[in-house]
N, C-alpha and C positions, 0 to 999 in steps of 0.2 A: 544240347543233348535232348532235353525234354521236348523242344519244339520239333526236332527231327523225328522223334518217336510218334508224336501226335500227327505230323504230316504223313508218315508212313501208314499209320492206322487209318487215317482218312482216305488215303489213296486205295488201301485194301477194301474199305467199305464201298467206295465208288466203283471199284472193279467188280465187286460182288453184286452190287445193285444192278449194274449194266448187264452182267452175265445172267442174272436171274430174270430180269425183264426181257432180255433178248432170247431166252430159251423158248423154243417153239415145239418141243416134244409133245406129241399128241398122246394124251393119257386115256382116250376113249377106249372102253372095254379092257382096261388094264388094272382094274381094282385088285385082282388076285396077285398080280405082280407087286403092286404097292404094298399090300399086306404081307407078302412073303419077305420083301426086302426089309420092311419095318420090323418084322419078327426076328429076322436074322441079325440086323444091325443095331436096332435101338427100340427095344420093346416098349419103352415109355415115351416114344416120339410124340404122340398126340397129347400127352399130359404134362410135358415140361416146357420151359420157356427157352429152349435152345441149348441149355446146359443141364446135365443131370448131376447134381451135386452128390447124390447118393452113390452114383457110379464112380465119381472121382474119389470119394472117401474110401470106397471098397478097393479101388485100384491102389491107392496109397497104402492102405493097411496091408494088403496082400502083396504089395510091391510088384505089380504087373500092369500091363497096359489094358486097354479095353474101356477106357472112360470116355472116349470121344462119341458124341452124339452124331446123328446124321448131319445136323447143322455144322458142327465142328469139322466133320470130314469134308463137307462141301467147301468150307472156308479154306481148308488145306488143299483141296483139289484145284480150286480156282486161283488161289494166290501162288501155289507152287512152293510154299514154305514147309519144308519137312525136317528142319533141324530139330534135334532133341534139346529143348531148352524150356525153362519155366516161362520165359518171356513169350515164346511162341504159343504155349498153351494158354497163358493169360490173354493174349491177343485173340486167339481163337474163341475163348469163352466170351469175351466182350463183343466181338463181331457177331458171334452166333446169337447172342441175346438181341442185338440190334436188328439183325435180319428177321428174327422171329417176330418182333413187333411190327416190322415193316411189311412182311409178306405173309401170305397164308401158308399153312402147312403143305397144302397141295402144290403151291408154286415152288416151295423149297424142295419138296421131294421130286418134282419134275426136273428141276435143275440138277439135283443129285444124280438122278437116273441118267440124265443127259451127259454129265461130265465124268461119271465113274469109269474107272478102268477095270475091265473084267478079266484081264490076262489074255495071253495068246494074240496080242495085237488088237483086241476088241475093246473099243471105247464107246460108252453109251449104250443105252438099252436097244436102240435100233441096230447097232453093230452086232450085239449078241443075237438079236432076232434073225438078222440076215445070215449069220454064220451057223448058229445052232438049229434054227428052225426055218430054213428057206421055204418061201412060198406059203407060210402059215402066218396069218395075222394074229396079233396078241390075244384077240378074243377067242381064238381056237385052241389056246394052250390049256392043258390040264393043270390041276393043282400041283401035281408032281413036277411038271415042266417048270412052273413058276418057282418052286422051291429049289430046283436045280440051278436056275439062273441066279437066285438070291444067294446061293452058297459060293458063287464065284466072287 
């Protein structure tokens, strides 16, 4: 039992490593988009190590969700594991810490923006740009446009 859990964990880590390393999303001129997503999803993104223990404590005390960091959401997006269980949450926390030490915050946010689903069949930042703002490069977006994208 323990060996299969470790093997599953290692396969998830390998999958995430290859997904993050293979992500080729161009973030040039997209600083406002990054800041808007960080403000909407994980305000302490640049100051924690992949897991926000303060958010977890708050979520447990108030008995609601919202404790997942961008790293944890990326783990869920790439592995496709969405079941509601303590085991999944602990796995996400462990893998989130591992990827935080292995990759820079910019590499992680790049992968998150690449794999995120924004609704209406739009996946990834480029999909949102093509559907919502055709013909406009990301450097031409206003702050309001960036916030709109971050809210999806």
